[in-house]
C-alpha positions in Angstrom: 28.1 -8.8 7.7 27.2 -5.8 10.0 25.6 -6.9 13.2 22.7 -5.2 15.0 25.0 -3.5 17.6 27.1 -2.0 14.8 24.0 -0.7 13.0 22.6 0.8 16.3 25.9 2.5 17.1 26.1 4.0 13.6 22.6 5.4 14.0 23.1 6.7 17.5 26.1 8.7 16.3 23.7 10.9 14.3 21.9 13.7 16.2 18.2 14.3 16.6 17.9 18.0 15.6 15.3 18.6 18.3 16.8 16.9 21.4 20.4 16.6 20.4 20.4 12.9 21.4 21.4 10.1 19.1 18.7 8.7 16.9 18.4 5.5 18.9 18.4 7.3 22.3 15.7 9.7 20.9 13.5 6.8 19.9 13.6 7.6 16.2 14.7 4.1 15.1 11.6 1.9 14.9 11.1 -1.5 13.5 14.8 -2.0 12.8 15.6 -5.1 10.7 19.2 -6.2 10.1 19.7 -9.2 7.8 23.0 -10.2 6.1 24.0 -7.3 3.9 21.0 -5.1 4.4 19.2 -3.0 7.0 16.0 -0.9 7.3 13.9 1.0 9.8 11.1 3.5 10.1 11.7 7.1 11.4 8.4 8.4 12.8 8.2 12.1 13.6 5.5 14.7 14.4 3.2 15.6 11.5 4.8 19.0 11.0 8.4 17.9 11.2 8.9 15.8 8.0 10.8 18.6 6.2 13.1 19.0 9.2 13.9 15.3 9.4 14.3 14.6 5.7 18.1 15.4 5.9 18.3 13.2 9.0 16.8 10.3 7.0 19.3 10.9 4.2 22.2 11.0 6.7 21.0 7.7 8.3 20.9 6.0 4.9 24.4 7.3 4.1 25.7 6.1 7.5 24.3 2.6 7.1 25.6 2.3 3.5 29.1 3.3 4.8 29.2 0.2 7.0 31.4 -2.6 5.7 29.4 -5.3 4.0 26.2 -3.2 3.8 24.7 -3.4 0.3 21.1 -2.5 0.7 19.5 0.1 3.0 15.9 1.3 3.4 14.9 4.2 5.8 11.3 5.4 5.7 10.4 8.7 7.1 6.7 9.0 8.2 4.6 11.3 10.3 2.7 10.3 13.4 -0.8 11.5 14.4 -1.0 13.1 17.8 -3.0 11.0 20.2 -6.2 12.4 21.5 -6.3 13.2 25.2 -7.6 10.3 27.3 -11.2 11.1 28.5 -12.1 10.6 32.1 -13.4 7.1 32.8 -17.1 6.8 33.1 -19.7 4.1 33.4 -20.5 2.3 30.2 -22.2 -0.7 28.7 -20.5 -4.1 29.0 -18.1 -5.2 26.2 -20.6 -7.8 25.1 -23.3 -5.2 24.7 -21.0 -2.9 22.8 -19.9 -5.7 20.5 -23.4 -6.2 19.2 -23.4 -2.8 17.5 -19.7 -2.6 16.7 -18.8 -2.2 13.0 -17.3 -5.3 11.5 -14.3 -3.5 10.0 -12.5 -0.2 10.6 -14.1 2.8 9.1 -11.9 5.3 7.4 -12.3 8.9 8.4 -10.6 11.0 5.7 -9.3 10.7 2.2 -5.9 12.2 1.0 -6.1 16.0 0.8 -7.6 17.4 -2.5 -8.5 14.0 -4.0 -12.0 13.6 -5.2 -12.2 9.8 -5.8 -10.0 6.9 -4.7 -10.2 3.6 -6.7 -8.3 0.5 -5.6 -7.1 -2.1 -8.2 -6.8 -5.5 -6.6 -6.2 -9.1 -7.5 -5.9 -11.3 -4.5 -3.2 -13.2 -6.4 0.2 -12.2 -7.9 1.1 -12.7 -11.5 -2.2 -11.7 -13.1 -1.1 -8.4 -14.6 -2.7 -6.2 -12.0 -0.1 -3.4 -12.1 -0.2 -3.4 -15.9 -4.0 -3.0 -15.8 -3.7 -0.3 -13.1 -1.2 1.8 -15.0 -3.1 1.6 -18.3 -6.4 2.2 -16.6 -5.0 5.4 -15.0 -3.7 6.5 -18.4 -7.2 5.9 -19.8 -8.7 8.1 -17.1 -6.1 10.8 -18.0 -7.0 10.5 -21.7 -10.6 11.4 -20.7 -9.3 14.7 -19.4 -9.4 13.6 -15.7 -6.6 14.7 -13.4 -5.2 11.3 -12.4 -2.7 9.9 -9.9 -1.4 6.4 -9.3 -0.1 5.1 -6.0 2.0 2.0 -6.1 0.9 0.4 -2.8 2.8 -2.9 -3.6 5.6 -2.1 -1.2 7.2 -5.5 -1.5 7.3 -5.5 -5.3 7.0 -1.9 -6.6 6.7 -1.9 -10.4 5.1 1.5 -11.2 8.5 3.3 -11.6 9.5 0.8 -14.3 6.1 0.9 -16.0 6.1 4.7 -16.1 9.8 5.2 -16.7 10.4 7.4 -13.6 13.2 7.3 -11.1 14.8 9.4 -8.3 13.5 10.4 -4.9 10.6 12.9 -4.8 11.3 16.4 -3.7 10.0 17.8 -0.4 8.2 21.1 -0.2 6.5 22.4 3.0 6.5 18.9 4.5 4.9 17.2 1.5 6.3 15.0 -1.2 5.9 16.1 -4.8 4.8 13.2 -6.9 6.6 12.4 -10.2 4.7 13.3 -13.3 4.8 10.9 -16.3 2.5 10.6 -19.3 0.0 12.9 -17.6 -0.1 10.9 -14.4 1.0 11.9 -10.9 2.9 8.9 -9.5 4.2 7.8 -6.1 5.8 4.5 -5.2 8.0 3.1 -2.5 10.3 2.2 -5.3 11.0 6.0 -5.6 11.9 6.2 -1.9 14.5 3.4 -1.9 17.2 2.1 -4.2 16.0 0.0 -7.2 18.1 -3.0 -5.9 16.8 -2.8 -2.3 15.0 -5.9 -1.1 11.9 -4.9 1.0 12.6 -6.7 4.2 9.9 -5.0 6.2 7.4 -6.6 8.5 3.8 -5.6 8.3 3.9 -2.5 10.5 6.8 -1.0 8.4 5.0 -1.7 5.1 1.8 -0.1 6.5 3.7 3.0 7.6 5.3 3.3 4.2 1.9 3.3 2.6 0.6 5.8 5.1 3.4 8.2 4.3 2.8 7.9 0.5 -0.9 8.2 0.9 -1.1 11.2 3.2 2.2 13.1 2.7 2.1 13.3 -1.1 0.8 16.5 -2.7 -1.7 14.8 -5.0 -3.7 18.0 -5.7 -4.4 21.5 -4.4 -7.4 23.6 -3.5 -7.5 25.1 -6.9 -6.6 22.0 -8.8 -7.8 18.9 -7.0 -7.0 15.4 -8.3 -10.0 13.8 -9.9 -9.1 10.2 -9.2 -6.3 8.4 -7.4 -5.8 4.8 -8.7 -4.2 2.6 -6.0 -2.3 -0.4 -7.2 -2.7 -2.8 -4.2 -0.3 -5.7 -3.5 -1.7 -9.3 -4.0 -3.6 -10.8 -1.1 -5.7 -9.4 1.8 -3.1 -8.5 4.4 -1.7 -5.5 6.3 -1.3 -3.1 3.4 -4.9 -3.6 2.2 -6.3 -3.1 5.7 -4.1 0.0 6.3 -5.5 1.6 3.1 -9.1 0.8 4.2 -8.4 2.3 7.6 -6.8 5.4 6.3 -9.1 6.6 3.5 -12.6 5.9 2.3 -12.4 4.0 -1.0 -15.0 4.9 -3.6 -14.7 1.5 -5.2 -12.5 -1.4 -6.3 -11.7 -3.1 -9.5 -10.6 -6.8 -9.4 -8.1 -8.2 -12.0 -8.0 -11.9 -12.7 -7.0 -14.4 -15.3 -9.5 -16.9 -16.6 -8.3 -20.0 -14.8 -9.8 -21.2 -11.6 -6.6 -20.8 -9.5 -6.8 -17.1 -10.1 -10.5 -16.8 -9.8 -10.4 -18.4 -6.3 -8.2 -15.5 -5.1 -10.4 -12.9 -6.9 -13.3 -14.2 -4.7 -11.2 -13.5 -1.6 -10.4 -10.0 -2.7 -14.1 -9.3 -3.4 -15.0 -10.7 0.0 -12.6 -8.4 1.7 -14.1 -5.3 0.1 -17.6 -6.6 0.7 -17.0 -7.0 4.4 -15.7 -3.4 4.7 -18.4 -1.8 2.6 -16.3 -1.0 -0.5 -18.2 -1.6 -3.7 -16.6 -3.8 -6.3 -17.2 -1.7 -9.4 -16.1 -4.4 -11.8 -13.9 -7.3 -12.7 -11.4 -7.4 -15.6 -10.3 -10.6 -17.2 -6.6 -10.3 -18.2 -4.5 -12.6 -20.4 -7.6 -14.0 -22.1 -6.9 -16.4 -25.0 -5.8 -19.9 -26.0 -3.1 -20.1 -23.3 -5.1 -19.4 -20.2 -8.6 -19.7 -21.5 -11.6 -17.4 -21.9 -14.7 -16.5 -20.1 -13.7 -17.4 -16.6 -13.8 -13.8 -15.4 -17.2 -13.1 -16.9 -18.6 -16.3 -15.3 -17.1 -15.4 -11.9 -18.4 -11.8 -12.1 -21.9 -13.3 -12.6 -21.4 -15.5 -9.5 -20.3 -12.6 -7.4 -23.0 -10.3 -8.7 -20.6 -7.6 -9.9 -20.2 -6.2 -13.4 -17.7 -7.7 -15.8 -16.0 -4.7 -17.4 -14.5 -6.8 -20.2 -11.4 -8.8 -21.1 -7.8 -8.1 -22.3 -6.1 -10.5 -24.7 -2.6 -12.0 -23.9 -0.9 -9.3 -26.0 2.8 -8.6 -26.2 2.2 -4.9 -26.5 1.1 -4.7 -22.9 4.3 -6.3 -21.7 6.5 -4.3 -24.0 4.9 -1.0 -22.9 5.5 -1.9 -19.3 9.1 -2.8 -19.9 9.7 0.4 -21.9 8.1 2.7 -19.4 5.3 3.8 -21.8 1.8 2.4 -21.2 0.3 1.0 -24.4 -2.7 3.4 -23.9 -0.2 6.2 -24.4 2.0 4.5 -27.0 -0.8 3.4 -29.2 -3.9 5.5 -28.3 -5.9 4.4 -31.4 -5.1 0.7 -31.0 -7.4 -2.1 -29.9 -6.0 -2.4 -26.4 -6.3 1.3 -25.8 -9.9 1.1 -26.9 -10.7 -1.6 -24.4 -9.1 0.5 -21.6 -11.1 3.5 -22.8 -14.3 1.4 -22.3 -13.2 0.4 -18.8 -12.5 4.0 -17.9 -15.7 5.3 -19.3 -17.8 2.7 -17.3 -15.9 3.4 -14.1 -16.0 7.2 -14.5 -19.8 7.0 -14.8 -20.1 4.8 -11.7 -17.8 7.3 -9.8 -19.7 10.4 -10.9 -16.7 11.8 -12.8 
């Protein structure tokens, strides 16, 4: 098993193209994690230098993979924002007085370039089919003629590459990543930036930086052809990745996915509470896996308790699972089927709420 010193030595043997120093000496190795047969770190550079450092990232991955016993490697290249100059210190109100008017949550300042609307799909709990819903919902938006993208923000368990049948690292042009295009959707996922077999051994800051890179350094649209809607498939829970997304971009709304039973509904409430606290409207709740196995009606009842619309339910249907495994969403595979019709209804209701 490679130890931390061996990994650091291998990385420091590579040169920083700007300073000529080793990567470690130049401070380019951040958040390094070494565990058994794997290693990963974040390389943060100036906003305009991502294209310059893309080959350095690739060389770092190759150097780590060449170490004896190293099976899995993850190197994330991200861009930093230049800090604002510190103003001169002046008299001010006490911290207690300032706190009375302080926002209860961070307020995002900008959305990804050339993106009209950003919609989060959340669950609060894993295993409820959130990613399946997100992919098919995005496909339903595209079927309405909307320019649509999907961002796989579940950095610990990326599934969008499998569900859309895409693979391979995205290309870089002019310091921006070009998203893969599949079934009319522009797609980006951390699963496209790492090997399929890599285990995501990142701590919260590394996961947040990976999300920031995908959110802000992907060419989702252009001045002449902006993206109408970006669907963000959030990871389960209410942790660092969700908060990073809220900090980085104004969300136009959120959709919560749940199954009918109480154990899932309890986590759906937590997801709704998070969005409520940061001023993001919950545009609707979707009950997935409805039927004899998990029950019916729990989602609709919970939507009533929360005071949010219930967009509808989805039956526990093998076609949804088969489409995800095959890399072809059921909305694309069977556009005239019953499942596609339900997603078309969801998309129509949400598009109206979003002004699209």
